[in-house]
ZASE-270634 format. One record per residue (C-alpha): residue number from 0; residue in one letter; chain; x negated, y, z negated. Coordinates in steps of 0.05 Angstrom, whole numbers. Each point is the difference from the previous one (the first is absolute). Example, Ala and Ser with C-alpha at 12.3 -4.5 7.8 and 13.67 -1.06 7.14 Angstrom:
BEGIN
{dodren 0 "A" "A" {-246 -90 -156}};
{dodren 1 "S" "A" {-27 69 13}};
% end
This chain:
BEGIN
{dodren 0 "M" "A" {-1322 -1147 1402}};
{dodren 1 "T" "A" {-38 65 12}};
{dodren 2 "R" "A" {65 38 11}};
{dodren 3 "W" "A" {29 -29 -65}};
{dodren 4 "F" "A" {-64 19 -38}};
{dodren 5 "K" "A" {3 72 26}};
{dodren 6 "W" "A" {74 5 -19}};
{dodren 7 "A" "A" {-13 -26 -71}};
{dodren 8 "T" "A" {-60 45 -9}};
{dodren 9 "G" "A" {40 60 24}};
{dodren 10 "A" "A" {57 -17 -48}};
{dodren 11 "V" "A" {-47 -6 -60}};
{dodren 12 "L" "A" {-35 65 18}};
{dodren 13 "G" "A" {67 34 10}};
{dodren 14 "C" "A" {25 -23 -69}};
{dodren 15 "F" "A" {-65 21 -32}};
{dodren 16 "G" "A" {5 68 34}};
{dodren 17 "A" "A" {72 8 -24}};
{dodren 18 "V" "A" {-19 -17 -71}};
{dodren 19 "L" "A" {-59 47 3}};
{dodren 20 "A" "A" {43 56 27}};
{dodren 21 "L" "A" {52 -13 -53}};
{dodren 22 "W" "A" {-53 1 -54}};
{dodren 23 "L" "A" {-29 65 25}};
{dodren 24 "G" "A" {69 30 4}};
{dodren 25 "V" "A" {18 -20 -71}};
{dodren 26 "H" "A" {-68 23 -24}};
{dodren 27 "A" "A" {9 68 31}};
{dodren 28 "W" "A" {72 6 -26}};
{dodren 29 "L" "A" {-8 -29 -70}};
{dodren 30 "L" "A" {-72 -11 -23}};
{dodren 31 "T" "A" {-32 68 9}};
{dodren 32 "E" "A" {-9 42 -63}};
{dodren 33 "Q" "A" {47 54 27}};
{dodren 34 "A" "A" {54 -52 16}};
{dodren 35 "Q" "A" {-5 -31 -69}};
{dodren 36 "Q" "A" {5 67 -34}};
{dodren 37 "K" "A" {62 16 41}};
{dodren 38 "L" "A" {32 -67 -18}};
{dodren 39 "T" "A" {-12 9 -75}};
{dodren 40 "Q" "A" {26 71 3}};
{dodren 41 "E" "A" {64 -22 36}};
{dodren 42 "A" "A" {9 -57 -50}};
{dodren 43 "S" "A" {-9 48 -58}};
{dodren 44 "Q" "A" {51 48 29}};
{dodren 45 "A" "A" {50 -56 13}};
{dodren 46 "L" "A" {-6 -30 -70}};
{dodren 47 "G" "A" {-7 66 -38}};
{dodren 48 "V" "A" {-63 -23 -36}};
{dodren 49 "R" "A" {-73 -1 20}};
{dodren 50 "V" "A" {-23 -63 37}};
{dodren 51 "S" "A" {-72 -20 7}};
{dodren 52 "V" "A" {-32 -57 39}};
{dodren 53 "A" "A" {-74 -17 -7}};
{dodren 54 "K" "A" {-8 -35 67}};
{dodren 55 "I" "A" {40 -18 62}};
{dodren 56 "R" "A" {-30 -49 49}};
{dodren 57 "L" "A" {20 -44 59}};
{dodren 58 "L" "A" {-13 -75 -3}};
{dodren 59 "V" "A" {0 -36 66}};
{dodren 60 "W" "A" {-11 -73 -21}};
{dodren 61 "P" "A" {36 -47 -4}};
{dodren 62 "L" "A" {57 49 14}};
{dodren 63 "M" "A" {-1 74 8}};
{dodren 64 "V" "A" {23 32 -66}};
{dodren 65 "V" "A" {-6 68 -34}};
{dodren 66 "E" "A" {-27 -3 -71}};
{dodren 67 "L" "A" {7 55 -53}};
{dodren 68 "S" "A" {-45 -6 -61}};
{dodren 69 "D" "A" {8 31 -70}};
{dodren 70 "A" "A" {63 39 13}};
{dodren 71 "E" "A" {32 40 -56}};
{dodren 72 "L" "A" {63 40 -12}};
{dodren 73 "H" "A" {-18 51 -52}};
{dodren 74 "T" "A" {62 -5 -44}};
{dodren 75 "E" "A" {-4 -3 -77}};
{dodren 76 "P" "A" {-24 -54 -7}};
{dodren 77 "S" "A" {-28 -13 70}};
{dodren 78 "L" "A" {25 -55 47}};
{dodren 79 "T" "A" {-59 -35 31}};
{dodren 80 "L" "A" {-17 -57 47}};
{dodren 81 "Q" "A" {-66 -34 15}};
{dodren 82 "W" "A" {14 -11 74}};
{dodren 83 "V" "A" {56 -8 49}};
{dodren 84 "R" "A" {-4 -31 70}};
{dodren 85 "L" "A" {51 19 52}};
{dodren 86 "S" "A" {9 -45 61}};
{dodren 87 "P" "A" {34 37 57}};
{dodren 88 "S" "A" {54 -32 42}};
{dodren 89 "W" "A" {-31 6 68}};
{dodren 90 "G" "A" {64 -21 35}};
{dodren 91 "A" "A" {38 57 -33}};
{dodren 92 "I" "A" {-57 48 15}};
{dodren 93 "L" "A" {2 -19 74}};
{dodren 94 "R" "A" {75 16 -2}};
{dodren 95 "G" "A" {-15 68 -29}};
{dodren 96 "R" "A" {16 -14 -74}};
{dodren 97 "L" "A" {-50 4 -57}};
{dodren 98 "A" "A" {12 -62 -42}};
{dodren 99 "L" "A" {-37 -49 -44}};
{dodren 100 "S" "A" {0 -75 6}};
{dodren 101 "S" "A" {-29 -11 -70}};
{dodren 102 "L" "A" {-24 37 -61}};
{dodren 103 "H" "A" {-50 -27 -50}};
{dodren 104 "V" "A" {-15 36 -65}};
{dodren 105 "Q" "A" {-47 -17 -58}};
{dodren 106 "G" "A" {-17 30 -67}};
{dodren 107 "V" "A" {62 44 -9}};
{dodren 108 "E" "A" {12 37 -65}};
{dodren 109 "L" "A" {72 24 -8}};
{dodren 110 "S" "A" {31 32 -62}};
{dodren 111 "Q" "A" {72 15 -18}};
{dodren 112 "T" "A" {-20 70 -24}};
{dodren 113 "G" "A" {-38 16 64}};
{dodren 114 "L" "A" {57 -24 45}};
{dodren 115 "L" "A" {50 41 -40}};
{dodren 116 "T" "A" {-45 61 10}};
{dodren 117 "L" "A" {-3 -13 75}};
{dodren 118 "Q" "A" {76 -9 1}};
{dodren 119 "G" "A" {9 67 -35}};
{dodren 120 "L" "A" {-46 35 50}};
{dodren 121 "Q" "A" {39 -31 58}};
{dodren 122 "K" "A" {66 24 -29}};
{dodren 123 "K" "A" {-26 71 -8}};
{dodren 124 "K" "A" {-23 -1 73}};
{dodren 125 "Q" "A" {68 -25 24}};
{dodren 126 "D" "A" {37 52 -42}};
{dodren 127 "A" "A" {-43 55 31}};
{dodren 128 "L" "A" {15 -26 70}};
{dodren 129 "I" "A" {75 -2 -15}};
{dodren 130 "I" "A" {-3 73 -21}};
{dodren 131 "Q" "A" {-34 15 67}};
{dodren 132 "G" "A" {59 -34 35}};
{dodren 133 "V" "A" {-34 -66 20}};
{dodren 134 "K" "A" {48 -59 -2}};
{dodren 135 "P" "A" {-20 -59 -44}};
{dodren 136 "E" "A" {2 -49 58}};
{dodren 137 "N" "A" {-52 42 37}};
{dodren 138 "M" "A" {-50 4 -57}};
{dodren 139 "Q" "A" {-36 -65 12}};
{dodren 140 "A" "A" {-18 -36 64}};
{dodren 141 "P" "A" {22 -72 1}};
{dodren 142 "V" "A" {-54 -47 -25}};
{dodren 143 "E" "A" {-11 -64 38}};
{dodren 144 "L" "A" {-20 -55 -48}};
{dodren 145 "P" "A" {-55 -50 18}};
{dodren 146 "G" "A" {19 -71 18}};
{dodren 147 "A" "A" {-42 -29 -58}};
{dodren 148 "L" "A" {-25 29 -65}};
{dodren 149 "T" "A" {-56 -33 -40}};
{dodren 150 "F" "A" {-20 28 -67}};
{dodren 151 "E" "A" {-56 -21 -48}};
{dodren 152 "Q" "A" {-14 24 -71}};
{dodren 153 "V" "A" {58 49 -4}};
{dodren 154 "T" "A" {5 26 -71}};
{dodren 155 "W" "A" {62 34 -29}};
{dodren 156 "T" "A" {-6 41 -64}};
{dodren 157 "A" "A" {67 11 -35}};
{dodren 158 "A" "A" {16 64 -38}};
{dodren 159 "G" "A" {-12 -37 -65}};
{dodren 160 "G" "A" {-70 -21 21}};
{dodren 161 "G" "A" {13 -73 20}};
{dodren 162 "R" "A" {-39 -23 61}};
{dodren 163 "T" "A" {20 -53 50}};
{dodren 164 "T" "A" {-42 -24 59}};
{dodren 165 "V" "A" {30 -37 59}};
{dodren 166 "R" "A" {-18 -26 69}};
{dodren 167 "G" "A" {43 -25 57}};
{dodren 168 "R" "A" {22 3 72}};
{dodren 169 "L" "A" {65 23 32}};
{dodren 170 "V" "A" {24 -13 71}};
{dodren 171 "L" "A" {50 54 21}};
{dodren 172 "S" "A" {54 1 54}};
{dodren 173 "D" "A" {8 57 50}};
{dodren 174 "Q" "A" {52 30 -47}};
{dodren 175 "G" "A" {-48 -2 -60}};
{dodren 176 "W" "A" {31 -60 -36}};
{dodren 177 "V" "A" {-45 -50 -33}};
{dodren 178 "D" "A" {4 -64 43}};
{dodren 179 "D" "A" {-51 -38 -41}};
{dodren 180 "G" "A" {-39 21 -62}};
{dodren 181 "V" "A" {-45 -28 -54}};
{dodren 182 "V" "A" {-20 39 -62}};
{dodren 183 "E" "A" {-45 -24 -56}};
{dodren 184 "V" "A" {-12 35 -67}};
{dodren 185 "L" "A" {-74 -4 -16}};
{dodren 186 "R" "A" {-5 38 -66}};
{dodren 187 "G" "A" {45 35 -50}};
{dodren 188 "S" "A" {75 -9 -8}};
{dodren 189 "F" "A" {26 -66 29}};
{dodren 190 "S" "A" {-71 -23 13}};
{dodren 191 "G" "A" {-1 -65 40}};
{dodren 192 "T" "A" {68 11 31}};
{dodren 193 "R" "A" {6 -16 74}};
{dodren 194 "A" "A" {61 19 41}};
{dodren 195 "R" "A" {20 -19 72}};
{dodren 196 "L" "A" {55 36 38}};
{dodren 197 "K" "A" {26 -25 67}};
{dodren 198 "R" "A" {54 32 44}};
{dodren 199 "R" "A" {55 -35 38}};
{dodren 200 "G" "A" {47 52 32}};
{dodren 201 "D" "A" {26 44 -56}};
{dodren 202 "H" "A" {-19 -52 -53}};
{dodren 203 "W" "A" {-65 -10 -36}};
{dodren 204 "S" "A" {-23 -62 -37}};
{dodren 205 "L" "A" {-42 13 -63}};
{dodren 206 "D" "A" {-48 -50 -33}};
{dodren 207 "V" "A" {-39 21 -61}};
{dodren 208 "V" "A" {-50 -39 -41}};
{dodren 209 "A" "A" {-8 32 -69}};
{dodren 210 "G" "A" {-14 -19 -72}};
{dodren 211 "G" "A" {-3 -75 12}};
{dodren 212 "G" "A" {68 -1 36}};
{dodren 213 "T" "A" {37 24 62}};
{dodren 214 "V" "A" {51 51 22}};
{dodren 215 "A" "A" {35 -16 66}};
{dodren 216 "G" "A" {60 29 36}};
{dodren 217 "T" "A" {27 41 57}};
{dodren 218 "M" "A" {18 73 9}};
{dodren 219 "S" "A" {40 37 53}};
{dodren 220 "L" "A" {-4 74 18}};
{dodren 221 "R" "A" {47 31 50}};
{dodren 222 "Q" "A" {27 69 18}};
{dodren 223 "T" "A" {75 13 3}};
{dodren 224 "T" "A" {38 59 31}};
{dodren 225 "D" "A" {71 -14 -27}};
{dodren 226 "P" "A" {25 41 -35}};
{dodren 227 "D" "A" {-67 37 -11}};
{dodren 228 "P" "A" {-72 -16 21}};
{dodren 229 "A" "A" {-32 -42 -54}};
{dodren 230 "W" "A" {-54 -52 -13}};
{dodren 231 "V" "A" {25 -65 -30}};
{dodren 232 "L" "A" {-46 -48 -37}};
{dodren 233 "T" "A" {21 -70 -23}};
{dodren 234 "G" "A" {-39 -60 -23}};
{dodren 235 "S" "A" {-9 -59 -47}};
{dodren 236 "L" "A" {-61 -25 -37}};
{dodren 237 "A" "A" {-17 -65 -37}};
{dodren 238 "T" "A" {-53 5 -54}};
{dodren 239 "R" "A" {-31 -64 -26}};
{dodren 240 "G" "A" {-52 -9 -55}};
{dodren 241 "V" "A" {-29 70 1}};
{dodren 242 "A" "A" {-35 27 -61}};
{dodren 243 "L" "A" {39 61 -23}};
{dodren 244 "T" "A" {-63 38 -19}};
{dodren 245 "Q" "A" {-22 -5 72}};
{dodren 246 "L" "A" {66 19 31}};
{dodren 247 "T" "A" {27 56 -43}};
{dodren 248 "L" "A" {-61 28 -37}};
{dodren 249 "S" "A" {46 6 -61}};
{dodren 250 "P" "A" {-36 -10 -67}};
{dodren 251 "T" "A" {65 -18 -35}};
{dodren 252 "L" "A" {15 -69 29}};
{dodren 253 "S" "A" {-43 -57 26}};
{dodren 254 "G" "A" {16 -70 25}};
{dodren 255 "Q" "A" {15 -38 64}};
{dodren 256 "L" "A" {57 31 41}};
{dodren 257 "E" "A" {51 -34 44}};
{dodren 258 "A" "A" {53 45 32}};
{dodren 259 "D" "A" {48 8 58}};
{dodren 260 "T" "A" {10 72 22}};
{dodren 261 "S" "A" {44 37 49}};
{dodren 262 "L" "A" {-15 71 20}};
{dodren 263 "S" "A" {36 55 39}};
{dodren 264 "A" "A" {-7 74 15}};
{dodren 265 "Q" "A" {30 52 47}};
{dodren 266 "A" "A" {-28 70 11}};
{dodren 267 "A" "A" {-3 54 53}};
{dodren 268 "S" "A" {-76 -7 5}};
{dodren 269 "L" "A" {-52 -56 -10}};
{dodren 270 "G" "A" {-36 40 -54}};
{dodren 271 "A" "A" {64 3 -42}};
{dodren 272 "L" "A" {12 -76 -1}};
{dodren 273 "P" "A" {-44 -15 -62}};
{dodren 274 "D" "A" {40 50 -43}};
{dodren 275 "V" "A" {67 -34 15}};
{dodren 276 "L" "A" {-24 -72 4}};
{dodren 277 "K" "A" {47 -48 -37}};
{dodren 278 "T" "A" {-20 -69 -24}};
{dodren 279 "Q" "A" {36 -58 -34}};
{dodren 280 "S" "A" {-40 -57 -30}};
{dodren 281 "K" "A" {11 -63 -41}};
{dodren 282 "F" "A" {-64 -19 -35}};
{dodren 283 "T" "A" {-33 -49 -47}};
{dodren 284 "V" "A" {-66 12 -36}};
{dodren 285 "R" "A" {-33 -62 -28}};
{dodren 286 "H" "A" {-51 2 -57}};
{dodren 287 "A" "A" {18 73 -9}};
{dodren 288 "V" "A" {-35 45 -50}};
{dodren 289 "L" "A" {29 67 -23}};
{dodren 290 "H" "A" {-58 46 -16}};
{dodren 291 "G" "A" {9 57 -50}};
{dodren 292 "M" "A" {62 -32 -31}};
{dodren 293 "D" "A" {4 -53 -54}};
{dodren 294 "L" "A" {74 -17 -2}};
{dodren 295 "A" "A" {-4 -49 -58}};
{dodren 296 "R" "A" {-38 49 -44}};
{dodren 297 "S" "A" {46 57 19}};
{dodren 298 "V" "A" {59 -42 -25}};
{dodren 299 "S" "A" {-33 -22 -64}};
{dodren 300 "T" "A" {-23 70 -17}};
{dodren 301 "I" "A" {66 33 23}};
{dodren 302 "G" "A" {-35 36 57}};
{dodren 303 "M" "A" {-52 34 -43}};
{dodren 304 "T" "A" {-60 -27 40}};
{dodren 305 "S" "A" {-27 12 69}};
{dodren 306 "G" "A" {-50 -32 47}};
{dodren 307 "G" "A" {-18 -73 4}};
{dodren 308 "Q" "A" {26 -49 52}};
{dodren 309 "T" "A" {55 -52 10}};
{dodren 310 "L" "A" {-12 -68 32}};
{dodren 311 "L" "A" {59 -27 40}};
{dodren 312 "D" "A" {11 -67 33}};
{dodren 313 "V" "A" {44 32 53}};
{dodren 314 "L" "A" {32 67 16}};
{dodren 315 "T" "A" {58 6 50}};
{dodren 316 "G" "A" {43 58 23}};
{dodren 317 "Q" "A" {23 44 56}};
{dodren 318 "L" "A" {-34 63 25}};
{dodren 319 "S" "A" {31 56 41}};
{dodren 320 "S" "A" {-36 62 22}};
{dodren 321 "V" "A" {13 66 37}};
{dodren 322 "G" "A" {-64 35 19}};
{dodren 323 "R" "A" {-45 -2 -62}};
{dodren 324 "V" "A" {56 -13 -50}};
{dodren 325 "L" "A" {4 -72 -25}};
{dodren 326 "Q" "A" {57 -33 -37}};
{dodren 327 "F" "A" {-9 -69 -32}};
{dodren 328 "N" "A" {65 -36 -17}};
{dodren 329 "Q" "A" {18 -67 -31}};
{dodren 330 "L" "A" {-69 -10 -29}};
{dodren 331 "V" "A" {-7 -67 -35}};
{dodren 332 "A" "A" {-64 -19 -35}};
{dodren 333 "S" "A" {-17 -61 -42}};
{dodren 334 "S" "A" {-57 -33 -36}};
{dodren 335 "G" "A" {-11 -44 -61}};
{dodren 336 "A" "A" {-2 62 -44}};
{dodren 337 "L" "A" {60 40 25}};
{dodren 338 "S" "A" {54 11 52}};
{dodren 339 "A" "A" {22 67 28}};
{dodren 340 "T" "A" {48 33 49}};
{dodren 341 "G" "A" {7 72 23}};
{dodren 342 "N" "A" {-2 54 53}};
{dodren 343 "V" "A" {-56 50 14}};
{dodren 344 "R" "A" {-7 61 45}};
{dodren 345 "V" "A" {-65 29 27}};
{dodren 346 "G" "A" {5 73 24}};
{dodren 347 "K" "A" {-39 36 54}};
{dodren 348 "D" "A" {-50 23 -53}};
{dodren 349 "T" "A" {-8 -72 -26}};
{dodren 350 "A" "A" {41 17 -62}};
{dodren 351 "L" "A" {34 -61 -32}};
{dodren 352 "S" "A" {71 -3 -27}};
{dodren 353 "G" "A" {45 -58 -19}};
{dodren 354 "R" "A" {18 -51 -53}};
{dodren 355 "I" "A" {-17 -72 -14}};
{dodren 356 "H" "A" {28 -49 -51}};
{dodren 357 "V" "A" {-50 -46 -33}};
{dodren 358 "A" "A" {12 -63 -41}};
{dodren 359 "L" "A" {-58 -34 -35}};
{dodren 360 "G" "A" {-6 -74 17}};
{dodren 361 "A" "A" {17 -36 64}};
{dodren 362 "A" "A" {75 -4 -13}};
{dodren 363 "T" "A" {47 24 54}};
{dodren 364 "F" "A" {41 61 -14}};
{dodren 365 "G" "A" {71 -24 12}};
{dodren 366 "D" "A" {44 52 -34}};
{dodren 367 "A" "A" {-57 26 -43}};
{dodren 368 "V" "A" {-24 70 13}};
{dodren 369 "G" "A" {-70 -5 -27}};
{dodren 370 "V" "A" {-40 60 -25}};
{dodren 371 "P" "A" {8 58 49}};
{dodren 372 "L" "A" {-63 39 19}};
{dodren 373 "D" "A" {-2 65 40}};
{dodren 374 "I" "A" {-56 6 51}};
{dodren 375 "S" "A" {-32 68 13}};
{dodren 376 "G" "A" {-68 29 19}};
{dodren 377 "T" "A" {-33 -14 66}};
{dodren 378 "I" "A" {-25 -61 38}};
{dodren 379 "A" "A" {-70 15 -25}};
{dodren 380 "E" "A" {23 11 -72}};
{dodren 381 "P" "A" {66 -35 -15}};
{dodren 382 "R" "A" {34 9 -67}};
{dodren 383 "L" "A" {52 -42 -37}};
{dodren 384 "S" "A" {46 23 -56}};
{dodren 385 "L" "A" {63 -24 -34}};
{dodren 386 "T" "A" {65 31 21}};
{dodren 387 "R" "A" {32 47 -52}};
{dodren 388 "S" "A" {55 -49 -17}};
{dodren 389 "A" "A" {-49 -58 -6}};
{dodren 390 "L" "A" {-46 43 -44}};
{dodren 391 "L" "A" {59 15 -46}};
{dodren 392 "G" "A" {19 -73 -3}};
{dodren 393 "A" "A" {-72 -18 -16}};
{dodren 394 "A" "A" {-1 50 -57}};
{dodren 395 "I" "A" {65 -28 -29}};
{dodren 396 "G" "A" {-26 -71 8}};
{dodren 397 "T" "A" {-65 17 -35}};
{dodren 398 "A" "A" {38 31 -59}};
{dodren 399 "V" "A" {46 -60 -7}};
{dodren 400 "M" "A" {-51 -56 13}};
{dodren 401 "P" "A" {-72 25 4}};
{dodren 402 "G" "A" {-40 -34 54}};
{dodren 403 "V" "A" {52 -49 28}};
{dodren 404 "G" "A" {55 52 7}};
{dodren 405 "T" "A" {-42 47 43}};
{dodren 406 "G" "A" {5 -39 65}};
{dodren 407 "A" "A" {71 -22 -13}};
{dodren 408 "G" "A" {22 72 -14}};
{dodren 409 "A" "A" {-33 24 64}};
{dodren 410 "S" "A" {36 -53 40}};
{dodren 411 "I" "A" {67 19 -33}};
{dodren 412 "G" "A" {-14 73 14}};
{dodren 413 "G" "A" {-12 -17 72}};
{dodren 414 "R" "A" {66 -39 3}};
{dodren 415 "V" "A" {38 59 -31}};
{dodren 416 "D" "A" {-32 47 51}};
{dodren 417 "T" "A" {22 -46 57}};
{dodren 418 "V" "A" {72 -5 -27}};
{dodren 419 "F" "A" {6 76 -5}};
{dodren 420 "K" "A" {-26 8 71}};
{dodren 421 "K" "A" {53 -49 25}};
{dodren 422 "L" "A" {55 35 -39}};
{dodren 423 "F" "A" {-17 72 16}};
{dodren 424 "G" "A" {-42 -7 63}};
{dodren 425 "R" "A" {-62 32 -31}};
% end
């Protein structure tokens, strides 16, 4: 018993001594004023912008972590964080590698403008090194990512001024892939949205709760070498009962969305995938409302009015996209007041273009053309106007039969325009 007690006491004292020695070593290496000044100077030199940290301290309970408080990157505007805690991977350190087991940040303020400034400074530094003959692959030391990343109150400010605050936790593989992740939007765009991502091999399952509905599906990301190295992304998503105002942030259309979407992209780098991403969707919007467009009034006033809204029982169609360009085809809308069909394109700059045919009343179109309306403007400020042929027909109809002949003439003008396009291809 006495021997066991002596052995246990020696082991505890040995562990305590090792922890104390480690603490003293870290304190001498990291926590002195001279060491902290050197660290901030090296960080400033590496990033190309001044870095300041108010305090660096070592916490030993319940686990030994290094905490940085009130750190700031002095870009325009500044990038700041309230505090960050770094938990070293002691196993890796004992094997001679400096690595982190986890990283926990809170109170981060990021801005699109500030990050673009930082990116520009990094590019200037890389260009200068290339001129000096340094190869790009030798410019940066490989960064070993932590095994887990937890973030609280991280706020993103877009170039337009919109702010979004999120929190979440990511578990990363040794290669840096997200094995498991949860992200929740606390304030701003998509507020209340919660997303869960889980990895199985080269596939990820996605489950999102947003706007009173769900988005679920799978995605795959792999790298090919034949014929050229490229990243290939594929996936499918099912959207059910999501409020459009929560999902798209578009002020033009609201309602409950149901859609089935396939997506694909191939690019030489991961960063280039969003610009070449292609999607195909079949969708239905129930209890839809078109904001900024009163289709019935535009028909009755031959396109001389703007603004208002259109209530629809249902809106269906197909959506294809490449990057930020959207194309809506085979749009069919109906309500007790009107029915409409058409095609609409949304450009990179949110500019609208397209044509819809509107018939007052709930009758189906059949062979009827309806009154054709051109769509222009932007998503924020859409505009409707009669086509030139429909406007000519409306003028003739008004001259022949004032009032009643206006809509009929516009419809005939639209039919003539359609016939000429079929005959001459334009």
